[in-house]
PAKESE-572254 format. One record per residue (C-alpha): x negated, y, z negated. Coordinates in steps of 0.1 Angstrom, whole numbers, plus 5000, padded with zeros to 4 digits. Example, Ala and Ser with C-alpha at 12.3 -4.5 7.8 and 13.67 -1.06 7.14 Angstrom:
BEGIN
487749554922486349894929
END
This chain:
BEGIN
409112770429409512900465411112570477413512520448414412890443413313130471415313410455413313380423410013400442411113720459412213870425408813780409406913950437409314250436408714290399404914270402405014540429407414750408405314730376402114800395403615120410405215220378402015210357400115390385402515680382402615640344398815680343398815990364401416150342399516080310401815820296404515860269404216130243406416340220405516650241406916490272409916310256411016640240409916870268413316950285415817170267418516910273416316650256416016860225419816890224420316510227417816440199419516710177422916560184421616220174420316360142423716520136425516190141423516050112423916360090420316470095421016810112423617090113426217100139425617310170427817410200426017150222428416890208431117050229429216980261427516650255429416330247428116110219426915800237423415910249422516100217423515790198421315570221418415800217418715810179419015430175415915380197413915620176415115460144414015120156410615210170410215590176409815740210407715450221410715220218412915480236410315480264410315100265414115080268414115340296411215150314413214830311416315000325414115130354412914780361416314630359417714900382415214790409416314430405420014510406419614710438417814420454420414170443423314400452422114460488421114090492424613990481426314240506424014170536422613820530419413970542416113960522414614230544417514470538417314400500413514460500413914790519416514920494414514810464411314960477413015300483414215300447411015180430408915420450410815730438408215890415410716120400412715820388409615680371408716020356412116060339411515740319409115950299411816210291414716190267417216260295420216080309419116020344417515680338420515530320422815670346420915520375420715190356424515180352425115280388422615010399424814750381427814900399426014860432425314490423429014430414430114590446427714370466429014060449432714150453432614330486435314120501437614150471437214490454440614460439439814150419440514160381436814090372435514370394438014630385437614560347433814570350434014890371436215060345433714960317430815110337432815420344433615460307429915440298429015670327431615930316430315920280426715990294427516230322431116360321431016420359432216060363435316120342437516220372436515900389437415690359440815860359441415790396440415430390442915390361445715550381445215380414442915070415443914930381447614910388446914770423444614500408447214410382449814380410447514150430446613930400448613620392450913670363449213400342445913600344447413950338447113930300443313930305443614300315443914370277440114400278440514720297442114880266439214760245436714920270438615250267438115270229434815470230436515710254439415770231436915830203435216100223438616260232439616250196436316420186436916700211440516740200439516760163436617000168437717210198441417150201441117020237442116690253438916640272435616450268433316750274433317120282430117090303431817140336433517470327430517600308428117520337430617680362430818000343427318030327425317920357427317940390429418250382426718430363424118380391426518490417427618790397423918890393423218860430426419050441426119330416422319360417421319280381419219020362420818680355420718730317422619060320425218910342425618610318426318850289429119000310430818690324430518470294433618620278435718610311439118440310439918190336442018450355439018690355436718410367438918330397439618700404435818760406435318460429438318560450436918910457433618770468434418440484431718450511429018530486429918250462430318000491426918090503425518040468427217700465425817570498422417710490422417530457423417210474420517250499417917330472419117050449419016780476415616900488414617000452411117000440410116700417410016920386409216640362406016560382404916910375405616960338404516910312401716720331401116840367400116560391399316730424399316410445402516280430404216620433403216660470404216300478407716330462408316680476407816540511409916230503412816460492412616640525413016310543415916210520417616540530417316450567418616100560421616240542422416480571422316200597423615890579425816060554427516260582428015950603429615760574432016050566433116050602433415670602435515690571438015920588438015710619438815390599441415570579443315680611442915330625444515200592441514970585442214990548439714730537436914910554438115240539438215090504434614950508433415300519435215490492434115270464430515390469431015720487433315870460430715860432428015960456429816260468430816350433427216360421426016560451428916810455429116880417425416970417426317280438427417470406423917450390420317520399416817550386416717170380414717050410415716700422417016600388420716690396421016460426418616190416421415980399422915930434419815720444421215370440424415460457423015610489420215360491422715070490425215240513422815350540420815020539424014820544425215050572421815040591421714660586425214630600424414850631421114660638422814320634425614420657423314560683421114250682424114030688425014230719421514210733421113840728
END
């Protein structure tokens, strides 16, 4: 096997290591159970939404903030085989994520060592493992972003190709219907990258872009649902609700010296003008809260290693790992942002495109987390495949270039 297909040999070993680590964490967390799967408030909302889709529950306001795709997935899984089947699907997505990261980095760098480093970082994230036991969106989001990383690695030299752009749009549609934070990125792609790709594609192949319209059908369905029920052309109200009910309410409570619940009862009825008036009068305080949220979310405690089952060794391990991640982001993330500006001013458009294609979703996930809190490392965890691939490729490139100069 190793002589005929060395890649297959590496993948077999990788999967053995992955499964071994997974079930070690799984055993320490007590395995799959209804208590764990339904533990988070958001999970209860997803299960309820899924019941509503099938006419088994009354409508609630959470439909306004959560698109239909993940609740539908959860409901279909439980119909097929209960929460056990839902867990199995999420475990399978976890395992495939590790493989896609390996293959994506391998395609981009042609280095098995770099691919192993990236895959090991992803599979050793105990919070990622823990969330396969919960009815939450993080696992499916990381899975789709891992496919995205793989596609970027395979198409790194031609990110405007028809196949890549169409595939990226499909992934962004699915991601937007799971976590609406990706919707602006989908809009940017449709406005910029899609027309450019059509322009660069031979006329005889342009008709194949019709598949993009097919990919957008679920998105149009969600927009139609929001228009029919809430008279708004959007896919979700989660962003505005989180901004007002979390960020604004918490800042208001701190500024005016009151409890969070009391502040929420005041600001919940604020108009948009009143919201921005409040923020405008206390710019420094809200900026401090935003940066503080970013800091605590990136370095966040691994909440899902603590509840409902508290594993002290896993919690301590992942808490320390998150601190290391934070330092890595400060150093490598900062360097890459500076590098991006340098390449932009040098008009190295291909390098800029390669950086932006991964950095934009990465920054979107991290920066949007600043308006929320009390979630531990859950809010920034979906960025895992993006920064692992980006930083691994960058370090590999620097090491390779330095090695050439010293030989």
